[in-house]
CHARMM internal coordinates of N, CA and C (Angstrom, degrees):
IC EDIT
DIST 1 N 1 CA 1.4407
DIST 1 CA 1 C 1.5247
ANGL 1 N 1 CA 1 C 110.99
DIST 1 C 2 N 1.3299
ANGL 1 CA 1 C 2 N 115.89
DIHE 1 N 1 CA 1 C 2 N -35.93
DIST 2 N 2 CA 1.4671
ANGL 1 C 2 N 2 CA 119.30
DIHE 1 CA 1 C 2 N 2 CA 178.23
DIST 2 CA 2 C 1.5190
ANGL 2 N 2 CA 2 C 111.21
DIHE 1 C 2 N 2 CA 2 C -65.92
DIST 2 C 3 N 1.3582
ANGL 2 CA 2 C 3 N 116.51
DIHE 2 N 2 CA 2 C 3 N -31.16
DIST 3 N 3 CA 1.4700
ANGL 2 C 3 N 3 CA 119.54
DIHE 2 CA 2 C 3 N 3 CA 176.54
DIST 3 CA 3 C 1.5226
ANGL 3 N 3 CA 3 C 110.88
DIHE 2 C 3 N 3 CA 3 C -62.08
DIST 3 C 4 N 1.3145
ANGL 3 CA 3 C 4 N 116.31
DIHE 3 N 3 CA 3 C 4 N -43.17
DIST 4 N 4 CA 1.4726
ANGL 3 C 4 N 4 CA 120.44
DIHE 3 CA 3 C 4 N 4 CA -178.93
DIST 4 CA 4 C 1.5201
ANGL 4 N 4 CA 4 C 110.05
DIHE 3 C 4 N 4 CA 4 C -62.64
DIST 4 C 5 N 1.3310
ANGL 4 CA 4 C 5 N 116.81
DIHE 4 N 4 CA 4 C 5 N -45.57
DIST 5 N 5 CA 1.4651
ANGL 4 C 5 N 5 CA 119.34
DIHE 4 CA 4 C 5 N 5 CA 179.20
DIST 5 CA 5 C 1.5241
ANGL 5 N 5 CA 5 C 111.16
DIHE 4 C 5 N 5 CA 5 C -65.44
DIST 5 C 6 N 1.3155
ANGL 5 CA 5 C 6 N 116.85
DIHE 5 N 5 CA 5 C 6 N -35.40
DIST 6 N 6 CA 1.4614
ANGL 5 C 6 N 6 CA 120.41
DIHE 5 CA 5 C 6 N 6 CA 176.97
DIST 6 CA 6 C 1.5122
ANGL 6 N 6 CA 6 C 111.87
DIHE 5 C 6 N 6 CA 6 C -64.96
DIST 6 C 7 N 1.3422
ANGL 6 CA 6 C 7 N 116.84
DIHE 6 N 6 CA 6 C 7 N -39.95
DIST 7 N 7 CA 1.4606
ANGL 6 C 7 N 7 CA 120.25
DIHE 6 CA 6 C 7 N 7 CA 178.05
DIST 7 CA 7 C 1.5209
ANGL 7 N 7 CA 7 C 111.25
DIHE 6 C 7 N 7 CA 7 C -66.72
DIST 7 C 8 N 1.3193
ANGL 7 CA 7 C 8 N 116.40
DIHE 7 N 7 CA 7 C 8 N -40.39
DIST 8 N 8 CA 1.4615
ANGL 7 C 8 N 8 CA 119.52
DIHE 7 CA 7 C 8 N 8 CA 177.83
DIST 8 CA 8 C 1.5192
ANGL 8 N 8 CA 8 C 109.71
DIHE 7 C 8 N 8 CA 8 C -61.97
DIST 8 C 9 N 1.3111
ANGL 8 CA 8 C 9 N 116.89
DIHE 8 N 8 CA 8 C 9 N -41.72
DIST 9 N 9 CA 1.4660
ANGL 8 C 9 N 9 CA 120.28
DIHE 8 CA 8 C 9 N 9 CA 179.94
DIST 9 CA 9 C 1.5243
ANGL 9 N 9 CA 9 C 111.21
DIHE 8 C 9 N 9 CA 9 C -66.27
DIST 9 C 10 N 1.3335
ANGL 9 CA 9 C 10 N 117.07
DIHE 9 N 9 CA 9 C 10 N -37.70
DIST 10 N 10 CA 1.4672
ANGL 9 C 10 N 10 CA 120.05
DIHE 9 CA 9 C 10 N 10 CA -176.40
DIST 10 CA 10 C 1.5276
ANGL 10 N 10 CA 10 C 113.19
DIHE 9 C 10 N 10 CA 10 C -82.47
DIST 10 C 11 N 1.3143
ANGL 10 CA 10 C 11 N 117.58
DIHE 10 N 10 CA 10 C 11 N -42.38
DIST 11 N 11 CA 1.4671
ANGL 10 C 11 N 11 CA 120.52
DIHE 10 CA 10 C 11 N 11 CA -173.01
DIST 11 CA 11 C 1.5191
ANGL 11 N 11 CA 11 C 113.91
DIHE 10 C 11 N 11 CA 11 C -98.16
DIST 11 C 12 N 1.2793
ANGL 11 CA 11 C 12 N 116.68
DIHE 11 N 11 CA 11 C 12 N -25.78
DIST 12 N 12 CA 1.4486
ANGL 11 C 12 N 12 CA 119.68
DIHE 11 CA 11 C 12 N 12 CA -176.97
DIST 12 CA 12 C 1.5177
ANGL 12 N 12 CA 12 C 110.60
DIHE 11 C 12 N 12 CA 12 C 100.10
DIST 12 C 13 N 1.3035
ANGL 12 CA 12 C 13 N 114.10
DIHE 12 N 12 CA 12 C 13 N 146.50
DIST 13 N 13 CA 1.4660
ANGL 12 C 13 N 13 CA 120.77
DIHE 12 CA 12 C 13 N 13 CA -175.48
DIST 13 CA 13 C 1.5267
ANGL 13 N 13 CA 13 C 113.77
DIHE 12 C 13 N 13 CA 13 C -58.26
DIST 13 C 14 N 1.3304
ANGL 13 CA 13 C 14 N 120.42
DIHE 13 N 13 CA 13 C 14 N -47.87
DIST 14 N 14 CA 1.4777
ANGL 13 C 14 N 14 CA 119.65
DIHE 13 CA 13 C 14 N 14 CA -178.61
DIST 14 CA 14 C 1.5246
ANGL 14 N 14 CA 14 C 113.70
DIHE 13 C 14 N 14 CA 14 C -61.04
DIST 14 C 15 N 1.3068
ANGL 14 CA 14 C 15 N 117.78
DIHE 14 N 14 CA 14 C 15 N -36.37
DIST 15 N 15 CA 1.4603
ANGL 14 C 15 N 15 CA 120.75
DIHE 14 CA 14 C 15 N 15 CA -179.43
DIST 15 CA 15 C 1.5186
ANGL 15 N 15 CA 15 C 110.18
DIHE 14 C 15 N 15 CA 15 C -68.31
DIST 15 C 16 N 1.3235
ANGL 15 CA 15 C 16 N 117.66
DIHE 15 N 15 CA 15 C 16 N -42.86
DIST 16 N 16 CA 1.4610
ANGL 15 C 16 N 16 CA 121.10
DIHE 15 CA 15 C 16 N 16 CA 179.55
DIST 16 CA 16 C 1.5180
ANGL 16 N 16 CA 16 C 110.61
DIHE 15 C 16 N 16 CA 16 C -63.68
DIST 16 C 17 N 1.3263
ANGL 16 CA 16 C 17 N 117.48
DIHE 16 N 16 CA 16 C 17 N -43.68
DIST 17 N 17 CA 1.4676
ANGL 16 C 17 N 17 CA 121.15
DIHE 16 CA 16 C 17 N 17 CA 178.67
DIST 17 CA 17 C 1.5249
ANGL 17 N 17 CA 17 C 110.10
DIHE 16 C 17 N 17 CA 17 C -63.74
DIST 17 C 18 N 1.3149
ANGL 17 CA 17 C 18 N 118.05
DIHE 17 N 17 CA 17 C 18 N -41.76
DIST 18 N 18 CA 1.4716
ANGL 17 C 18 N 18 CA 121.23
DIHE 17 CA 17 C 18 N 18 CA 178.86
DIST 18 CA 18 C 1.5189
ANGL 18 N 18 CA 18 C 111.65
DIHE 17 C 18 N 18 CA 18 C -61.71
DIST 18 C 19 N 1.3052
ANGL 18 CA 18 C 19 N 117.42
DIHE 18 N 18 CA 18 C 19 N -44.57
DIST 19 N 19 CA 1.4671
ANGL 18 C 19 N 19 CA 121.23
DIHE 18 CA 18 C 19 N 19 CA 178.95
DIST 19 CA 19 C 1.5196
ANGL 19 N 19 CA 19 C 110.26
DIHE 18 C 19 N 19 CA 19 C -63.64
DIST 19 C 20 N 1.3187
ANGL 19 CA 19 C 20 N 116.82
DIHE 19 N 19 CA 19 C 20 N -43.91
DIST 20 N 20 CA 1.4684
ANGL 19 C 20 N 20 CA 121.08
DIHE 19 CA 19 C 20 N 20 CA 179.16
DIST 20 CA 20 C 1.5265
ANGL 20 N 20 CA 20 C 111.01
DIHE 19 C 20 N 20 CA 20 C -59.60
DIST 20 C 21 N 1.3252
ANGL 20 CA 20 C 21 N 116.85
DIHE 20 N 20 CA 20 C 21 N -46.49
DIST 21 N 21 CA 1.4639
ANGL 20 C 21 N 21 CA 120.37
DIHE 20 CA 20 C 21 N 21 CA -179.27
DIST 21 CA 21 C 1.5231
ANGL 21 N 21 CA 21 C 111.69
DIHE 20 C 21 N 21 CA 21 C -66.76
DIST 21 C 22 N 1.3177
ANGL 21 CA 21 C 22 N 118.06
DIHE 21 N 21 CA 21 C 22 N -38.63
DIST 22 N 22 CA 1.4608
ANGL 21 C 22 N 22 CA 120.75
DIHE 21 CA 21 C 22 N 22 CA 177.99
DIST 22 CA 22 C 1.5182
ANGL 22 N 22 CA 22 C 111.24
DIHE 21 C 22 N 22 CA 22 C -62.21
DIST 22 C 23 N 1.3204
ANGL 22 CA 22 C 23 N 116.69
DIHE 22 N 22 CA 22 C 23 N -42.05
DIST 23 N 23 CA 1.4602
ANGL 22 C 23 N 23 CA 120.35
DIHE 22 CA 22 C 23 N 23 CA 179.10
DIST 23 CA 23 C 1.5246
ANGL 23 N 23 CA 23 C 110.65
DIHE 22 C 23 N 23 CA 23 C -66.32
DIST 23 C 24 N 1.3283
ANGL 23 CA 23 C 24 N 116.84
DIHE 23 N 23 CA 23 C 24 N -42.06
DIST 24 N 24 CA 1.4683
ANGL 23 C 24 N 24 CA 120.81
DIHE 23 CA 23 C 24 N 24 CA -178.00
DIST 24 CA 24 C 1.5287
ANGL 24 N 24 CA 24 C 111.90
DIHE 23 C 24 N 24 CA 24 C -68.64
DIST 24 C 25 N 1.3232
ANGL 24 CA 24 C 25 N 117.51
DIHE 24 N 24 CA 24 C 25 N -37.40
DIST 25 N 25 CA 1.4610
ANGL 24 C 25 N 25 CA 121.16
DIHE 24 CA 24 C 25 N 25 CA -174.34
DIST 25 CA 25 C 1.5185
ANGL 25 N 25 CA 25 C 113.63
DIHE 24 C 25 N 25 CA 25 C -88.95
DIST 25 C 26 N 1.3196
ANGL 25 CA 25 C 26 N 118.29
DIHE 25 N 25 CA 25 C 26 N -11.23
DIST 26 N 26 CA 1.4633
ANGL 25 C 26 N 26 CA 121.28
DIHE 25 CA 25 C 26 N 26 CA -175.55
DIST 26 CA 26 C 1.5290
ANGL 26 N 26 CA 26 C 111.76
DIHE 25 C 26 N 26 CA 26 C -59.00
DIST 26 C 27 N 1.3165
ANGL 26 CA 26 C 27 N 117.37
DIHE 26 N 26 CA 26 C 27 N -46.11
DIST 27 N 27 CA 1.4632
ANGL 26 C 27 N 27 CA 121.03
DIHE 26 CA 26 C 27 N 27 CA 179.96
DIST 27 CA 27 C 1.5098
ANGL 27 N 27 CA 27 C 112.59
DIHE 26 C 27 N 27 CA 27 C -63.92
DIST 27 C 28 N 1.3233
ANGL 27 CA 27 C 28 N 116.68
DIHE 27 N 27 CA 27 C 28 N -37.98
DIST 28 N 28 CA 1.4620
ANGL 27 C 28 N 28 CA 120.60
DIHE 27 CA 27 C 28 N 28 CA 179.65
DIST 28 CA 28 C 1.5257
ANGL 28 N 28 CA 28 C 110.97
DIHE 27 C 28 N 28 CA 28 C -68.43
DIST 28 C 29 N 1.3098
ANGL 28 CA 28 C 29 N 116.75
DIHE 28 N 28 CA 28 C 29 N -39.23
DIST 29 N 29 CA 1.4628
ANGL 28 C 29 N 29 CA 120.47
DIHE 28 CA 28 C 29 N 29 CA 178.80
DIST 29 CA 29 C 1.5233
ANGL 29 N 29 CA 29 C 110.20
DIHE 28 C 29 N 29 CA 29 C -65.50
DIST 29 C 30 N 1.3235
ANGL 29 CA 29 C 30 N 117.21
DIHE 29 N 29 CA 29 C 30 N -40.07
DIST 30 N 30 CA 1.4660
ANGL 29 C 30 N 30 CA 120.58
DIHE 29 CA 29 C 30 N 30 CA 178.72
DIST 30 CA 30 C 1.5228
ANGL 30 N 30 CA 30 C 111.01
DIHE 29 C 30 N 30 CA 30 C -64.19
DIST 30 C 31 N 1.3382
ANGL 30 CA 30 C 31 N 117.41
DIHE 30 N 30 CA 30 C 31 N -42.12
DIST 31 N 31 CA 1.4651
ANGL 30 C 31 N 31 CA 119.09
DIHE 30 CA 30 C 31 N 31 CA 179.80
DIST 31 CA 31 C 1.5286
ANGL 31 N 31 CA 31 C 110.84
DIHE 30 C 31 N 31 CA 31 C -68.57
DIST 31 C 32 N 1.3175
ANGL 31 CA 31 C 32 N 118.01
DIHE 31 N 31 CA 31 C 32 N -35.20
DIST 32 N 32 CA 1.4659
ANGL 31 C 32 N 32 CA 120.33
DIHE 31 CA 31 C 32 N 32 CA 175.72
DIST 32 CA 32 C 1.5264
ANGL 32 N 32 CA 32 C 111.38
DIHE 31 C 32 N 32 CA 32 C -65.49
DIST 32 C 33 N 1.3105
ANGL 32 CA 32 C 33 N 117.52
DIHE 32 N 32 CA 32 C 33 N -38.74
DIST 33 N 33 CA 1.4617
ANGL 32 C 33 N 33 CA 121.31
DIHE 32 CA 32 C 33 N 33 CA 177.56
DIST 33 CA 33 C 1.5227
ANGL 33 N 33 CA 33 C 110.72
DIHE 32 C 33 N 33 CA 33 C -62.45
DIST 33 C 34 N 1.3271
ANGL 33 CA 33 C 34 N 116.86
DIHE 33 N 33 CA 33 C 34 N -43.41
DIST 34 N 34 CA 1.4657
ANGL 33 C 34 N 34 CA 120.87
DIHE 33 CA 33 C 34 N 34 CA 178.04
DIST 34 CA 34 C 1.5159
ANGL 34 N 34 CA 34 C 110.39
DIHE 33 C 34 N 34 CA 34 C -63.02
DIST 34 C 35 N 1.3308
ANGL 34 CA 34 C 35 N 117.45
DIHE 34 N 34 CA 34 C 35 N -43.16
DIST 35 N 35 CA 1.4609
ANGL 34 C 35 N 35 CA 121.23
DIHE 34 CA 34 C 35 N 35 CA 179.86
DIST 35 CA 35 C 1.5281
ANGL 35 N 35 CA 35 C 111.78
DIHE 34 C 35 N 35 CA 35 C -63.52
DIST 35 C 36 N 1.3142
ANGL 35 CA 35 C 36 N 117.02
DIHE 35 N 35 CA 35 C 36 N -40.57
DIST 36 N 36 CA 1.4662
ANGL 35 C 36 N 36 CA 120.73
DIHE 35 CA 35 C 36 N 36 CA 179.18
DIST 36 CA 36 C 1.5194
ANGL 36 N 36 CA 36 C 110.28
DIHE 35 C 36 N 36 CA 36 C -65.14
DIST 36 C 37 N 1.3218
ANGL 36 CA 36 C 37 N 117.71
DIHE 36 N 36 CA 36 C 37 N -40.70
DIST 37 N 37 CA 1.4643
ANGL 36 C 37 N 37 CA 120.91
DIHE 36 CA 36 C 37 N 37 CA 178.46
DIST 37 CA 37 C 1.5270
ANGL 37 N 37 CA 37 C 111.28
DIHE 36 C 37 N 37 CA 37 C -64.87
DIST 37 C 38 N 1.3469
ANGL 37 CA 37 C 38 N 117.18
DIHE 37 N 37 CA 37 C 38 N -40.34
DIST 38 N 38 CA 1.4591
ANGL 37 C 38 N 38 CA 120.65
DIHE 37 CA 37 C 38 N 38 CA 177.54
DIST 38 CA 38 C 1.5275
ANGL 38 N 38 CA 38 C 110.88
DIHE 37 C 38 N 38 CA 38 C -65.46
DIST 38 C 39 N 1.3227
ANGL 38 CA 38 C 39 N 117.07
DIHE 38 N 38 CA 38 C 39 N -38.76
DIST 39 N 39 CA 1.4616
ANGL 38 C 39 N 39 CA 121.17
DIHE 38 CA 38 C 39 N 39 CA 177.55
DIST 39 CA 39 C 1.5275
ANGL 39 N 39 CA 39 C 111.07
DIHE 38 C 39 N 39 CA 39 C -63.36
DIST 39 C 40 N 1.3176
ANGL 39 CA 39 C 40 N 116.55
DIHE 39 N 39 CA 39 C 40 N -41.43
DIST 40 N 40 CA 1.4646
ANGL 39 C 40 N 40 CA 120.23
DIHE 39 CA 39 C 40 N 40 CA 178.57
DIST 40 CA 40 C 1.5223
ANGL 40 N 40 CA 40 C 110.89
DIHE 39 C 40 N 40 CA 40 C -63.09
DIST 40 C 41 N 1.3308
ANGL 40 CA 40 C 41 N 117.15
DIHE 40 N 40 CA 40 C 41 N -40.53
DIST 41 N 41 CA 1.4629
ANGL 40 C 41 N 41 CA 120.59
DIHE 40 CA 40 C 41 N 41 CA 177.79
DIST 41 CA 41 C 1.5291
ANGL 41 N 41 CA 41 C 110.77
DIHE 40 C 41 N 41 CA 41 C -64.71
DIST 41 C 42 N 1.3333
ANGL 41 CA 41 C 42 N 117.11
DIHE 41 N 41 CA 41 C 42 N -40.74
DIST 42 N 42 CA 1.4634
ANGL 41 C 42 N 42 CA 120.77
DIHE 41 CA 41 C 42 N 42 CA 179.01
DIST 42 CA 42 C 1.5252
ANGL 42 N 42 CA 42 C 111.12
DIHE 41 C 42 N 42 CA 42 C -64.18
DIST 42 C 43 N 1.3037
ANGL 42 CA 42 C 43 N 116.67
DIHE 42 N 42 CA 42 C 43 N -40.89
DIST 43 N 43 CA 1.4707
ANGL 42 C 43 N 43 CA 120.31
DIHE 42 CA 42 C 43 N 43 CA 178.65
DIST 43 CA 43 C 1.5183
ANGL 43 N 43 CA 43 C 109.87
DIHE 42 C 43 N 43 CA 43 C -64.82
DIST 43 C 44 N 1.3189
ANGL 43 CA 43 C 44 N 117.63
DIHE 43 N 43 CA 43 C 44 N -40.89
DIST 44 N 44 CA 1.4610
ANGL 43 C 44 N 44 CA 120.88
DIHE 43 CA 43 C 44 N 44 CA 177.40
DIST 44 CA 44 C 1.5250
ANGL 44 N 44 CA 44 C 111.04
DIHE 43 C 44 N 44 CA 44 C -61.14
DIST 44 C 45 N 1.3354
ANGL 44 CA 44 C 45 N 116.97
DIHE 44 N 44 CA 44 C 45 N -41.71
DIST 45 N 45 CA 1.4624
ANGL 44 C 45 N 45 CA 120.32
DIHE 44 CA 44 C 45 N 45 CA 178.62
DIST 45 CA 45 C 1.5241
ANGL 45 N 45 CA 45 C 111.18
DIHE 44 C 45 N 45 CA 45 C -64.26
DIST 45 C 46 N 1.3279
ANGL 45 CA 45 C 46 N 117.19
DIHE 45 N 45 CA 45 C 46 N -39.44
DIST 46 N 46 CA 1.4584
ANGL 45 C 46 N 46 CA 120.53
DIHE 45 CA 45 C 46 N 46 CA 179.28
DIST 46 CA 46 C 1.5238
ANGL 46 N 46 CA 46 C 111.32
DIHE 45 C 46 N 46 CA 46 C -65.58
DIST 46 C 47 N 1.3199
ANGL 46 CA 46 C 47 N 117.09
DIHE 46 N 46 CA 46 C 47 N -39.12
DIST 47 N 47 CA 1.4642
ANGL 46 C 47 N 47 CA 119.18
DIHE 46 CA 46 C 47 N 47 CA -178.83
DIST 47 CA 47 C 1.5248
ANGL 47 N 47 CA 47 C 111.00
DIHE 46 C 47 N 47 CA 47 C -70.78
DIST 47 C 48 N 1.3242
ANGL 47 CA 47 C 48 N 118.35
DIHE 47 N 47 CA 47 C 48 N -28.62
DIST 48 N 48 CA 1.4569
ANGL 47 C 48 N 48 CA 121.96
DIHE 47 CA 47 C 48 N 48 CA 178.28
DIST 48 CA 48 C 1.5262
ANGL 48 N 48 CA 48 C 109.85
DIHE 47 C 48 N 48 CA 48 C -73.84
DIST 48 C 49 N 1.3424
ANGL 48 CA 48 C 49 N 118.09
DIHE 48 N 48 CA 48 C 49 N -39.60
DIST 49 N 49 CA 1.4592
ANGL 48 C 49 N 49 CA 122.42
DIHE 48 CA 48 C 49 N 49 CA -177.06
DIST 49 CA 49 C 1.5266
ANGL 49 N 49 CA 49 C 113.21
DIHE 48 C 49 N 49 CA 49 C -78.96
DIST 49 C 50 N 1.3116
ANGL 49 CA 49 C 50 N 118.54
DIHE 49 N 49 CA 49 C 50 N -23.38
DIST 50 N 50 CA 1.4618
ANGL 49 C 50 N 50 CA 122.46
DIHE 49 CA 49 C 50 N 50 CA -177.26
DIST 50 CA 50 C 1.5191
ANGL 50 N 50 CA 50 C 109.81
DIHE 49 C 50 N 50 CA 50 C -81.78
DIST 50 C 51 N 1.3620
ANGL 50 CA 50 C 51 N 117.21
DIHE 50 N 50 CA 50 C 51 N 129.86
DIST 51 N 51 CA 1.4660
ANGL 50 C 51 N 51 CA 119.28
DIHE 50 CA 50 C 51 N 51 CA 176.58
DIST 51 CA 51 C 1.5240
ANGL 51 N 51 CA 51 C 110.98
DIHE 50 C 51 N 51 CA 51 C -64.30
DIST 51 C 52 N 1.3305
ANGL 51 CA 51 C 52 N 116.04
DIHE 51 N 51 CA 51 C 52 N 149.79
DIST 52 N 52 CA 1.4711
ANGL 51 C 52 N 52 CA 120.23
DIHE 51 CA 51 C 52 N 52 CA -175.41
DIST 52 CA 52 C 1.5190
ANGL 52 N 52 CA 52 C 112.75
DIHE 51 C 52 N 52 CA 52 C -70.74
DIST 52 C 53 N 1.3177
ANGL 52 CA 52 C 53 N 118.97
DIHE 52 N 52 CA 52 C 53 N -20.31
DIST 53 N 53 CA 1.4595
ANGL 52 C 53 N 53 CA 121.22
DIHE 52 CA 52 C 53 N 53 CA -177.91
DIST 53 CA 53 C 1.5141
ANGL 53 N 53 CA 53 C 113.34
DIHE 52 C 53 N 53 CA 53 C -76.76
DIST 53 C 54 N 1.3070
ANGL 53 CA 53 C 54 N 117.95
DIHE 53 N 53 CA 53 C 54 N -11.96
DIST 54 N 54 CA 1.4676
ANGL 53 C 54 N 54 CA 120.31
DIHE 53 CA 53 C 54 N 54 CA -176.21
DIST 54 CA 54 C 1.5022
ANGL 54 N 54 CA 54 C 110.93
DIHE 53 C 54 N 54 CA 54 C -92.37
END
COOR INIT
IC SEED 1 N 1 CA 1 C
IC BUILD
């Protein structure tokens, strides 16, 4: 706990909060990127399988 207070004193509150949020959100952003890429591949497959007249 003293480390956290020391970091706040040295770096400043906004910097510590920014670092904390970046670390917490990094995994979520990576999973969203993977999901978006999978969605793009699925859409590409659908456009290939769908006849052009429809």
